[in-house]
ZATOR-915495 format. One line per field, with one value per residue: y, z, x of N, C-alpha, C in turn; residue number from 1; chain. Coordinates in nm, 2 decimals. Each point is the difference from the previous one (the first is absolute). Layout:
nc2: [Y ...]
nc3: [Z ...]
nc1: [X ...]
cac2: [Y ...]
cac3: [Z ...]
cac1: [X ...]
cc2: [Y ...]
cc3: [Z ...]
cc1: [X ...]
drenlum: [NUM ...]
rovex: [A ...]
***
This chain:
nc2: [-4.85 -0.05 0.07 -0.11 0.06 0.02 0.11 -0.05 0.15 -0.07 -0.02 0.14 0.05 -0.04 0.03 0.12 0.02 -0.02 0.08 0.09 -0.02 -0.01 0.11 0.05 -0.08 0.04 0.13 -0.01 -0.04 -0.10 -0.02 -0.05 -0.03 -0.02 -0.09 0.00 -0.12 0.07 -0.07 -0.12 0.09 0.06 -0.14 -0.05 0.11 -0.03 -0.11 0.09 0.07 -0.10 -0.08 0.10 -0.01 -0.13 0.04 0.10 -0.10 -0.07 -0.02 -0.13 -0.11 -0.09 -0.15 0.04 0.12 0.13 0.04 0.05 0.07 -0.01 0.12 -0.06 0.08 -0.14 -0.03 -0.11 -0.06 -0.13 -0.04 -0.08 0.05 0.06 0.09 0.04 0.12 0.00 -0.10 -0.07 0.00 -0.11 0.08 -0.07 0.01 0.07 -0.03 0.04 -0.04 -0.11 0.04 0.03 -0.09 -0.07 0.06 -0.04 -0.12 0.01 0.10 -0.05 -0.06 0.03 -0.09 0.09 -0.05 0.13 0.02 0.12 -0.12 0.11 0.00 -0.02 0.07 -0.06 0.06 -0.11 -0.07 -0.04 -0.06 -0.04 -0.02 0.10 0.04 -0.01 0.06 0.09 0.00 -0.03 0.10 -0.07 0.02 0.10 0.02 0.12 0.00 0.07 -0.11 -0.01 -0.04 0.12 0.02 -0.01 -0.05 -0.12 0.01 -0.06 0.09 0.03 0.08 0.13 -0.01 0.11 0.02 0.09 -0.06 0.01 -0.12 0.07 -0.02 0.01 0.13 0.03 0.05 0.09 0.00 0.12 0.05 -0.12 -0.07 0.00 0.07 -0.11 0.01 0.01 0.06 -0.03 0.08 -0.06 0.12 0.04 -0.12 0.02 0.11 -0.06 -0.09 0.09 0.09 -0.11 -0.02 0.14 0.00 -0.09 0.09 0.03 -0.07 -0.10 0.05 -0.13 0.00 0.04 -0.13 0.01 0.08 -0.07 -0.09 0.12 0.04 -0.14 -0.03 0.08 0.00 -0.09 0.03 0.11 -0.10 -0.06 0.10 0.02 -0.08 -0.08 -0.02 -0.03 0.01 -0.09 0.13 -0.04 0.05 -0.03 -0.04 -0.02 0.10 0.01 0.08 -0.08 0.01 -0.15 0.02 0.10 -0.09 -0.10 0.07 0.01 -0.12 -0.04 0.08 -0.04 -0.12 0.00 0.06 -0.13 -0.08 -0.11 -0.10 -0.01 -0.10 -0.06]
nc3: [7.92 -0.09 0.04 0.08 0.11 -0.09 0.05 0.05 0.04 -0.04 -0.03 -0.07 0.10 0.10 -0.08 -0.01 0.11 0.04 -0.11 0.05 0.10 -0.09 -0.07 0.12 0.07 -0.12 0.02 0.10 -0.05 0.03 -0.11 -0.04 -0.10 -0.07 -0.01 -0.14 0.06 0.08 -0.02 -0.03 -0.05 -0.06 0.02 -0.02 -0.06 -0.05 0.02 -0.03 -0.06 -0.05 -0.02 -0.06 -0.04 0.02 0.10 -0.08 -0.09 0.06 -0.09 0.01 0.00 -0.03 0.01 -0.08 0.08 -0.07 0.12 0.05 0.09 0.04 0.02 0.06 -0.11 -0.03 0.11 0.02 -0.03 0.00 0.02 0.05 -0.09 0.09 -0.08 0.09 -0.01 -0.08 -0.02 0.03 -0.13 -0.08 -0.10 -0.08 -0.09 -0.06 -0.12 0.05 0.14 -0.03 -0.12 0.09 0.08 -0.13 -0.03 0.12 0.00 -0.12 -0.07 -0.04 -0.09 -0.12 -0.07 -0.11 -0.14 -0.02 -0.10 0.07 0.07 0.06 0.11 0.00 0.10 0.02 0.09 0.08 -0.01 0.12 -0.12 -0.02 -0.10 0.06 0.07 -0.12 -0.06 0.11 0.01 -0.15 0.05 0.03 0.12 -0.07 0.07 -0.01 0.01 0.11 0.04 0.00 0.09 0.05 0.09 0.06 0.12 -0.02 0.00 -0.11 0.05 -0.02 -0.04 0.05 -0.10 0.04 -0.11 -0.02 -0.10 -0.12 0.05 -0.04 0.16 0.01 -0.07 0.12 0.02 0.09 0.00 -0.02 0.14 0.00 0.06 0.13 0.06 -0.04 0.13 0.02 0.13 -0.06 0.07 0.12 0.06 -0.05 0.04 0.12 -0.01 -0.04 0.08 0.05 -0.06 -0.01 0.11 -0.01 -0.13 0.08 0.08 -0.10 -0.07 -0.01 0.05 0.01 -0.05 0.07 0.00 -0.01 0.09 0.08 -0.03 0.03 0.10 0.00 -0.03 0.06 0.12 0.02 -0.03 0.09 0.06 -0.06 -0.09 0.14 -0.01 0.03 0.11 0.00 0.12 -0.01 -0.02 0.08 -0.04 0.09 -0.01 0.13 -0.04 -0.09 -0.10 0.03 -0.12 -0.01 -0.08 0.08 0.12 -0.08 -0.04 0.13 0.03 -0.10 0.05 0.11 -0.04 -0.08 0.09 0.00 0.00 0.04 -0.11 0.06 0.05 -0.03]
nc1: [0.09 -0.10 -0.09 -0.07 0.06 -0.10 -0.04 -0.12 0.03 0.10 -0.12 0.01 0.08 -0.09 -0.12 0.06 0.02 -0.12 0.01 0.09 -0.08 -0.12 0.02 0.07 -0.12 -0.08 0.06 -0.02 -0.10 0.03 0.07 -0.11 0.09 -0.12 0.11 -0.02 -0.07 -0.02 -0.13 0.08 0.08 -0.13 -0.04 0.13 0.01 -0.11 0.04 0.10 -0.08 -0.07 0.12 0.05 -0.13 0.06 0.09 0.00 -0.02 0.08 0.08 -0.04 0.09 -0.12 0.06 0.09 -0.01 -0.04 0.02 -0.09 0.05 -0.13 -0.04 -0.10 -0.08 -0.07 -0.07 0.02 -0.13 0.05 -0.12 0.08 0.04 0.03 0.03 0.04 -0.03 0.10 -0.09 0.12 0.00 0.03 0.06 -0.06 0.12 -0.10 -0.03 -0.13 0.00 0.05 -0.09 -0.08 0.04 0.01 -0.14 -0.03 0.09 -0.06 0.10 -0.08 0.10 -0.04 0.08 0.03 0.04 -0.02 -0.06 0.04 -0.04 -0.07 0.06 -0.11 0.00 -0.11 -0.06 0.00 -0.11 0.02 0.06 -0.12 0.07 0.07 -0.09 -0.05 0.09 0.01 -0.13 0.03 0.12 -0.10 0.05 -0.01 -0.11 0.04 -0.13 0.00 0.03 -0.13 0.06 -0.04 -0.11 0.09 0.04 0.03 0.13 0.07 0.10 -0.13 0.07 -0.05 -0.10 0.06 0.09 -0.09 -0.03 0.08 0.01 0.10 0.04 -0.12 -0.02 0.01 -0.16 0.03 -0.14 -0.05 0.02 -0.02 0.07 -0.08 0.10 0.03 -0.01 0.12 -0.04 -0.12 -0.07 -0.03 0.01 0.11 0.02 -0.03 0.06 0.13 0.00 -0.04 0.08 0.07 -0.01 0.02 0.00 0.05 -0.03 -0.10 0.11 -0.11 0.11 0.02 0.12 0.10 0.02 -0.13 -0.01 0.08 -0.08 -0.10 0.06 0.02 -0.12 -0.04 0.10 -0.05 -0.15 0.02 0.06 -0.09 0.03 0.01 -0.12 0.07 -0.08 -0.11 -0.07 -0.10 -0.08 -0.08 -0.13 -0.05 -0.14 -0.06 -0.04 -0.10 0.06 0.11 0.05 -0.03 -0.09 -0.05 0.01 -0.04 -0.10 -0.02 0.03 -0.09 -0.10 0.02 0.03 -0.14 -0.10 -0.03 -0.12 0.02 -0.03 -0.14 0.05 -0.09]
cac2: [-0.14 0.01 -0.03 -0.01 0.05 0.16 0.02 0.01 0.09 0.01 -0.13 -0.04 0.00 -0.12 -0.12 0.01 -0.05 -0.16 -0.05 0.01 -0.12 -0.13 -0.01 -0.01 -0.13 -0.07 0.01 -0.09 -0.14 -0.09 -0.01 -0.14 0.01 -0.12 0.00 -0.13 -0.14 0.00 -0.01 -0.06 0.09 0.10 -0.05 0.00 0.14 0.03 -0.08 0.04 0.11 -0.06 -0.05 0.12 0.07 -0.11 0.03 0.12 -0.02 -0.14 -0.11 -0.12 -0.13 -0.12 -0.10 0.01 0.11 0.13 0.02 0.13 0.00 0.08 0.02 0.03 0.13 0.01 -0.12 -0.11 -0.13 -0.11 -0.12 0.00 0.08 0.17 0.07 0.16 0.10 -0.01 -0.14 0.00 -0.12 0.00 0.00 -0.02 0.13 -0.05 0.07 0.13 0.06 0.02 0.09 0.14 0.02 0.00 0.12 0.11 0.00 0.04 0.06 -0.08 0.06 -0.09 0.06 -0.04 0.07 0.06 -0.01 0.06 -0.06 0.05 -0.07 0.06 -0.04 0.04 -0.07 -0.09 -0.08 -0.16 -0.10 -0.10 -0.12 0.01 -0.05 -0.15 -0.08 0.01 -0.08 -0.13 -0.05 -0.06 -0.07 0.09 0.14 0.03 0.06 -0.05 -0.10 0.02 -0.12 0.02 0.12 -0.07 0.08 -0.08 -0.06 -0.14 -0.01 0.02 0.14 0.05 0.12 0.12 0.13 -0.01 -0.01 -0.13 -0.04 -0.07 -0.10 -0.12 0.00 0.04 0.14 0.05 0.11 0.07 0.07 -0.09 -0.07 0.05 -0.10 -0.14 -0.02 -0.13 -0.08 0.02 -0.04 -0.09 0.08 0.01 -0.13 -0.01 0.13 -0.05 -0.12 0.08 0.06 -0.11 -0.06 0.07 0.00 -0.14 -0.02 -0.05 -0.12 -0.08 -0.11 -0.08 0.01 0.09 -0.08 0.01 0.16 0.00 -0.05 0.09 0.09 -0.05 -0.01 0.15 0.02 -0.12 0.07 0.12 -0.03 -0.14 -0.01 0.00 -0.13 -0.13 -0.06 0.05 -0.09 0.03 0.03 -0.04 0.05 -0.09 0.04 -0.11 0.05 0.08 0.17 0.04 0.11 -0.05 0.04 0.15 0.01 -0.04 0.11 0.11 -0.03 0.04 0.15 0.08 -0.04 0.03 0.12 -0.06 -0.12 -0.11 -0.07 -0.11 -0.13 -0.07]
cac3: [0.01 0.05 0.15 -0.01 0.10 -0.02 0.06 -0.08 -0.07 -0.14 -0.08 -0.13 0.01 0.06 -0.11 -0.10 0.08 -0.04 -0.13 0.00 0.08 -0.04 -0.11 0.06 0.01 -0.11 -0.08 0.09 -0.02 -0.09 -0.11 -0.07 -0.14 -0.09 -0.15 -0.05 0.01 0.12 0.11 0.14 0.05 0.08 0.08 0.09 0.04 0.10 0.10 0.09 0.07 0.11 0.11 0.07 0.06 0.05 0.13 0.00 -0.06 0.08 -0.10 0.02 -0.05 0.10 -0.04 -0.17 -0.02 0.03 0.12 0.04 0.15 -0.01 0.12 -0.02 0.03 0.07 0.06 -0.08 0.07 -0.08 0.08 0.16 0.00 0.01 -0.02 0.03 -0.08 0.02 0.00 -0.09 -0.07 -0.10 -0.11 -0.12 -0.06 -0.14 -0.10 -0.01 0.10 -0.04 -0.09 0.07 0.07 -0.09 -0.05 0.13 0.03 -0.11 -0.10 -0.12 -0.13 -0.12 -0.08 -0.12 -0.10 -0.12 -0.14 -0.02 0.08 0.12 0.11 0.07 0.13 0.07 0.15 0.00 0.12 0.00 -0.07 0.07 0.01 0.09 0.10 -0.02 -0.04 0.12 0.10 -0.02 0.04 0.14 0.03 -0.04 0.07 0.11 0.11 0.12 0.04 0.11 0.08 0.08 0.08 0.15 0.09 0.03 -0.08 0.02 0.12 0.12 0.02 -0.01 -0.10 0.08 -0.09 -0.12 -0.13 -0.05 0.06 -0.12 0.03 0.01 -0.10 0.08 -0.01 0.11 -0.02 0.11 0.05 0.07 0.13 0.10 0.02 0.08 0.08 -0.01 0.10 0.04 0.13 -0.01 -0.04 -0.15 -0.08 0.03 -0.08 -0.17 0.02 0.05 -0.14 -0.10 0.04 0.03 -0.09 0.01 0.13 0.02 -0.04 0.12 0.01 0.11 0.09 -0.04 -0.11 -0.13 -0.03 -0.06 -0.15 -0.08 0.00 -0.03 -0.16 -0.03 -0.04 -0.12 -0.13 -0.03 -0.02 -0.06 -0.10 0.04 0.05 -0.07 0.03 0.08 0.03 -0.07 0.11 -0.01 0.12 0.02 0.10 0.03 -0.05 -0.11 0.01 0.13 -0.04 -0.04 -0.15 0.02 0.04 -0.10 -0.08 0.06 -0.04 -0.14 -0.02 0.08 -0.08 -0.15 -0.04 -0.07 0.04 -0.08 -0.03 0.10 -0.01 0.08]
cac1: [-0.07 -0.14 -0.03 -0.15 -0.05 -0.07 -0.13 -0.12 -0.03 0.06 -0.04 0.04 0.14 0.01 0.01 0.12 0.11 -0.05 0.02 0.14 0.07 -0.02 0.10 0.11 0.01 0.02 0.13 0.12 -0.03 0.10 -0.08 0.02 -0.02 -0.03 0.05 -0.04 0.09 0.05 -0.08 0.06 0.08 -0.08 -0.06 0.10 0.02 -0.12 0.03 0.11 -0.08 -0.10 0.08 0.06 -0.10 -0.10 -0.05 -0.06 -0.13 -0.05 -0.03 0.10 -0.03 -0.01 -0.09 -0.02 -0.09 0.04 -0.09 0.00 -0.07 -0.11 -0.09 -0.15 -0.03 -0.13 -0.04 -0.06 -0.05 -0.01 -0.01 0.02 0.13 -0.03 0.12 0.01 0.07 0.13 0.05 0.10 0.01 0.07 -0.09 0.10 0.02 -0.04 0.10 -0.03 0.06 0.15 0.03 -0.03 0.14 0.09 0.02 0.05 0.12 0.10 -0.06 -0.01 -0.02 0.02 0.09 -0.03 0.07 -0.06 0.03 0.13 0.12 0.01 -0.07 -0.11 -0.06 -0.11 -0.05 -0.13 -0.03 0.07 -0.09 -0.06 0.09 0.10 -0.05 -0.03 0.12 0.06 -0.08 0.02 0.11 -0.02 0.13 0.12 -0.02 0.09 -0.06 0.03 -0.10 -0.09 -0.01 -0.12 -0.03 0.05 0.09 0.11 0.12 0.04 0.08 -0.08 0.00 -0.11 0.01 -0.09 -0.01 -0.09 0.06 0.04 0.11 0.07 0.08 -0.10 -0.11 -0.14 -0.04 -0.07 -0.08 -0.04 0.09 0.10 -0.06 0.10 0.12 -0.01 0.11 0.09 -0.04 -0.13 -0.04 -0.10 -0.13 -0.01 -0.03 -0.13 -0.08 -0.04 -0.09 -0.14 -0.02 -0.02 -0.15 -0.11 -0.10 -0.06 -0.04 -0.14 -0.03 0.00 0.13 -0.03 0.11 0.10 0.09 -0.06 0.05 0.15 0.01 -0.04 0.11 0.11 -0.06 0.02 0.15 0.07 -0.03 0.10 0.16 0.01 0.12 0.13 0.03 0.03 -0.13 -0.10 -0.11 -0.14 -0.10 -0.14 -0.07 -0.11 -0.09 -0.11 -0.11 0.01 -0.01 0.07 0.09 0.14 0.02 0.04 0.15 0.10 -0.02 0.08 0.14 0.05 -0.01 0.11 0.10 0.01 -0.06 -0.13 -0.05 0.03 -0.09 -0.01 0.00 -0.11]
cc2: [0.03 -0.03 0.01 0.04 0.13 -0.01 0.01 0.09 0.04 -0.13 -0.02 -0.01 -0.17 -0.11 0.00 -0.09 -0.17 -0.05 0.00 -0.13 -0.13 -0.01 -0.03 -0.16 -0.07 0.01 -0.08 -0.16 -0.08 0.00 -0.14 0.02 -0.13 0.00 -0.14 -0.11 0.05 0.03 -0.06 0.09 0.10 -0.07 0.00 0.14 0.01 -0.09 0.03 0.13 -0.05 -0.05 0.12 0.05 -0.09 0.05 0.10 -0.02 -0.13 -0.09 -0.10 -0.11 -0.08 -0.09 0.02 0.11 0.11 0.04 0.17 -0.02 0.12 0.02 0.03 0.13 0.01 -0.13 -0.12 -0.09 -0.08 -0.12 0.02 0.10 0.14 0.05 0.16 0.08 0.00 -0.14 -0.02 -0.16 0.00 -0.01 -0.03 0.12 -0.03 0.05 0.15 0.08 0.02 0.08 0.13 0.03 0.04 0.15 0.11 -0.01 0.04 0.05 -0.10 0.09 -0.11 0.06 -0.07 0.08 0.06 -0.01 0.04 -0.07 0.05 -0.08 0.08 -0.07 0.07 -0.04 -0.08 -0.04 -0.13 -0.08 -0.13 -0.14 0.00 -0.06 -0.16 -0.09 -0.02 -0.12 -0.12 -0.08 -0.08 -0.10 0.08 0.14 0.04 0.09 -0.07 -0.12 0.02 -0.12 0.00 0.13 -0.03 0.07 -0.10 -0.04 -0.14 -0.03 0.03 0.15 0.07 0.12 0.09 0.11 -0.01 -0.01 -0.14 -0.05 -0.09 -0.15 -0.11 -0.01 0.03 0.13 0.04 0.11 0.08 0.11 -0.08 -0.06 0.07 -0.10 -0.10 -0.03 -0.13 -0.11 0.04 -0.06 -0.07 0.10 0.02 -0.11 0.01 0.10 -0.04 -0.10 0.04 0.04 -0.10 -0.07 0.08 -0.04 -0.14 -0.03 -0.05 -0.14 -0.10 -0.14 -0.08 0.03 0.08 -0.06 0.03 0.15 -0.01 -0.06 0.08 0.10 -0.05 -0.01 0.16 0.02 -0.11 0.08 0.09 -0.04 -0.12 0.02 -0.01 -0.15 -0.12 -0.09 0.06 -0.10 0.03 0.01 -0.04 0.06 -0.09 0.06 -0.09 0.07 0.10 0.15 0.05 0.10 -0.07 0.04 0.13 -0.02 -0.05 0.11 0.13 -0.02 0.03 0.14 0.04 -0.03 0.04 0.11 -0.05 -0.12 -0.11 -0.09 -0.10 -0.14 -0.08 -0.16]
cc3: [0.03 0.14 -0.02 0.12 0.01 0.06 -0.09 -0.07 -0.11 -0.09 -0.14 0.01 0.05 -0.14 -0.09 0.08 -0.01 -0.11 -0.04 0.08 -0.07 -0.12 0.03 0.02 -0.11 -0.06 0.08 -0.01 -0.10 -0.15 -0.07 -0.13 -0.05 -0.14 -0.05 0.04 0.14 0.13 0.13 0.07 0.08 0.10 0.12 0.07 0.09 0.12 0.07 0.07 0.10 0.12 0.10 0.09 0.07 0.13 0.00 -0.06 0.08 -0.10 -0.01 -0.08 0.12 -0.08 -0.14 -0.03 0.03 0.09 0.06 0.15 -0.02 0.13 -0.05 0.04 0.10 0.05 -0.11 0.06 -0.12 0.06 0.15 0.00 0.00 0.02 0.02 -0.10 0.06 0.01 -0.11 -0.07 -0.13 -0.15 -0.12 -0.09 -0.15 -0.10 -0.05 0.10 -0.02 -0.09 0.05 0.07 -0.06 -0.06 0.11 -0.01 -0.12 -0.13 -0.14 -0.13 -0.11 -0.09 -0.13 -0.10 -0.09 -0.13 -0.03 0.06 0.13 0.11 0.09 0.14 0.04 0.11 -0.05 0.16 0.00 -0.07 0.09 -0.01 0.08 0.14 0.00 -0.02 0.13 0.10 -0.08 0.04 0.12 0.01 -0.02 0.06 0.09 0.10 0.14 0.03 0.15 0.08 0.08 0.06 0.12 0.07 0.05 -0.07 0.02 0.12 0.13 0.04 -0.04 -0.11 0.05 -0.09 -0.11 -0.12 -0.04 0.06 -0.12 0.03 0.00 -0.09 0.06 -0.01 0.14 -0.03 0.12 0.02 0.06 0.13 0.13 0.02 0.10 0.09 -0.05 0.10 0.07 0.15 0.01 -0.03 -0.15 -0.08 0.06 -0.06 -0.16 0.00 0.03 -0.15 -0.09 0.05 -0.01 -0.09 0.01 0.14 0.02 -0.07 0.12 -0.02 0.10 0.12 -0.04 -0.11 -0.12 -0.06 -0.06 -0.13 -0.09 -0.03 -0.07 -0.17 -0.05 -0.02 -0.12 -0.13 -0.03 -0.05 -0.08 -0.10 0.07 0.07 -0.07 -0.04 0.10 0.04 -0.07 0.12 -0.04 0.10 0.00 0.13 0.02 -0.06 -0.13 0.05 0.12 -0.04 -0.06 -0.15 0.00 0.05 -0.10 -0.11 0.06 -0.02 -0.13 -0.02 0.05 -0.07 -0.13 -0.05 -0.06 0.05 -0.11 -0.02 0.11 -0.04 0.06 -0.03]
cc1: [-0.15 -0.04 -0.17 -0.04 -0.04 -0.13 -0.10 -0.02 0.04 -0.01 0.08 0.14 0.03 -0.01 0.11 0.11 -0.04 0.04 0.13 0.05 0.00 0.07 0.13 0.02 0.02 0.14 0.10 -0.02 0.10 -0.06 0.02 -0.04 -0.01 0.03 -0.03 0.08 0.06 -0.10 0.04 0.08 -0.06 -0.07 0.10 0.01 -0.14 0.01 0.09 -0.06 -0.09 0.06 0.05 -0.11 -0.13 -0.03 -0.09 -0.13 -0.06 -0.03 0.13 -0.06 -0.03 -0.10 -0.01 -0.11 0.09 -0.11 0.02 -0.05 -0.07 -0.08 -0.13 -0.03 -0.14 -0.03 -0.05 -0.04 -0.05 -0.04 0.03 0.14 -0.03 0.16 -0.01 0.06 0.16 0.06 0.11 -0.01 0.07 -0.11 0.09 0.00 -0.04 0.11 -0.05 0.04 0.16 0.03 0.00 0.12 0.12 0.01 0.02 0.13 0.11 -0.09 0.01 0.00 0.04 0.11 -0.03 0.07 -0.08 0.03 0.14 0.11 0.01 -0.05 -0.10 -0.06 -0.12 -0.05 -0.13 -0.02 0.08 -0.09 -0.06 0.09 0.10 -0.05 -0.06 0.13 0.06 -0.07 0.03 0.13 0.00 0.14 0.12 -0.02 0.13 -0.05 0.02 -0.10 -0.06 -0.04 -0.13 -0.02 0.00 0.09 0.09 0.09 0.01 0.07 -0.07 0.01 -0.11 0.03 -0.11 0.00 -0.08 0.05 0.04 0.15 0.08 0.06 -0.11 -0.11 -0.13 0.00 -0.08 -0.07 -0.03 0.13 0.10 -0.04 0.08 0.10 -0.01 0.14 0.08 -0.03 -0.11 -0.03 -0.13 -0.13 -0.01 -0.06 -0.18 -0.09 -0.03 -0.08 -0.14 -0.04 -0.05 -0.14 -0.12 -0.10 -0.07 -0.04 -0.14 -0.02 0.01 0.10 -0.03 0.11 0.12 0.08 -0.09 0.03 0.13 0.02 -0.03 0.12 0.13 -0.02 0.04 0.13 0.06 -0.03 0.07 0.13 -0.01 0.11 0.13 0.02 0.02 -0.10 -0.09 -0.12 -0.11 -0.08 -0.13 -0.10 -0.14 -0.08 -0.10 -0.12 0.03 -0.02 0.06 0.11 0.15 0.04 0.06 0.16 0.09 0.03 0.10 0.16 0.05 0.00 0.13 0.14 0.04 -0.07 -0.14 -0.01 0.05 -0.10 0.00 -0.01 -0.09 0.02]
drenlum: [1 2 3 4 5 6 7 8 9 10 11 12 13 14 15 16 17 18 19 20 21 22 23 24 25 26 27 28 29 30 31 32 33 34 35 36 37 38 39 40 41 42 43 44 45 46 47 48 49 50 51 52 53 54 55 56 57 58 59 60 61 62 63 64 65 66 67 68 69 70 71 72 73 74 75 76 77 78 79 80 81 82 83 84 85 86 87 88 89 90 91 92 93 94 95 96 97 98 99 100 101 102 103 104 105 106 107 108 109 110 111 112 113 114 115 116 117 118 119 120 121 122 123 124 125 126 127 128 129 130 131 132 133 134 135 136 137 138 139 140 141 142 143 144 145 146 147 148 149 150 151 152 153 154 155 156 157 158 159 160 161 162 163 164 165 166 167 168 169 170 171 172 173 174 175 176 177 178 179 180 181 182 183 184 185 186 187 188 189 190 191 192 193 194 195 196 197 198 199 200 201 202 203 204 205 206 207 208 209 210 211 212 213 214 215 216 217 218 219 220 221 222 223 224 225 226 227 228 229 230 231 232 233 234 235 236 237 238 239 240 241 242 243 244 245 246 247 248 249 250 251 252 253 254 255 256 257 258 259 260 261 262 263 264]
rovex: [A A A A A A A A A A A A A A A A A A A A A A A A A A A A A A A A A A A A A A A A A A A A A A A A A A A A A A A A A A A A A A A A A A A A A A A A A A A A A A A A A A A A A A A A A A A A A A A A A A A A A A A A A A A A A A A A A A A A A A A A A A A A A A A A A A A A A A A A A A A A A A A A A A A A A A A A A A A A A A A A A A A A A A A A A A A A A A A A A A A A A A A A A A A A A A A A A A A A A A A A A A A A A A A A A A A A A A A A A A A A A A A A A A A A A A A A A A A A A A A A A A A A A A A A A A A A A A A A A A A A A A A A]
***
């Protein structure tokens, strides 16, 4: 069995091992053979491999799109939105991206009959029509559905293990959450409340109830998909430039990772 853990003083041998490992990986890939008139079957085979590796690739279906959970490798600033490196968000999977994944998951070959009637097979790249045909199967995908990137299930239980939760279609990023006690103490509640309030301590709220409305809006936004109905929240102020627009945007950013269009 090839092994790549070689010291740097043997670079030529290490390179040979790397190539051997690469060839071994190719040899163990499933083979998808393209025969005349059987493109739909090839798409089916490619989808099965994609579904089997969905969690590893972090590729799912959501709202009529094939999406991937991605992590920003650098900080990004766009208008009032600032996202740090490591921020988690969803990105649409393009046909080009899907073609690359199909090439990684399988060895593709084309079958044809030569002039003497013999069947020939030669290795090829995944044809562009395969991912395009797959993306066109909206409504028929077998990929796991992604309901959201969130931490509360429909029954109120806490999702605290990182990864995809098949029972709910939710995905928890990072390394999971600290365990939440079944019967939290008053101290636990006050500590969690202080953490939630901290980013807004400098806003000029008139009263405690005003701050409570903001916190209610945040929690409602985070769990909106679990609620049959929800109240409408509004922010007003007696003077301009007091931060009401920023408060409203903060709720949207926390709940959806981006600001929503303002209504005036």
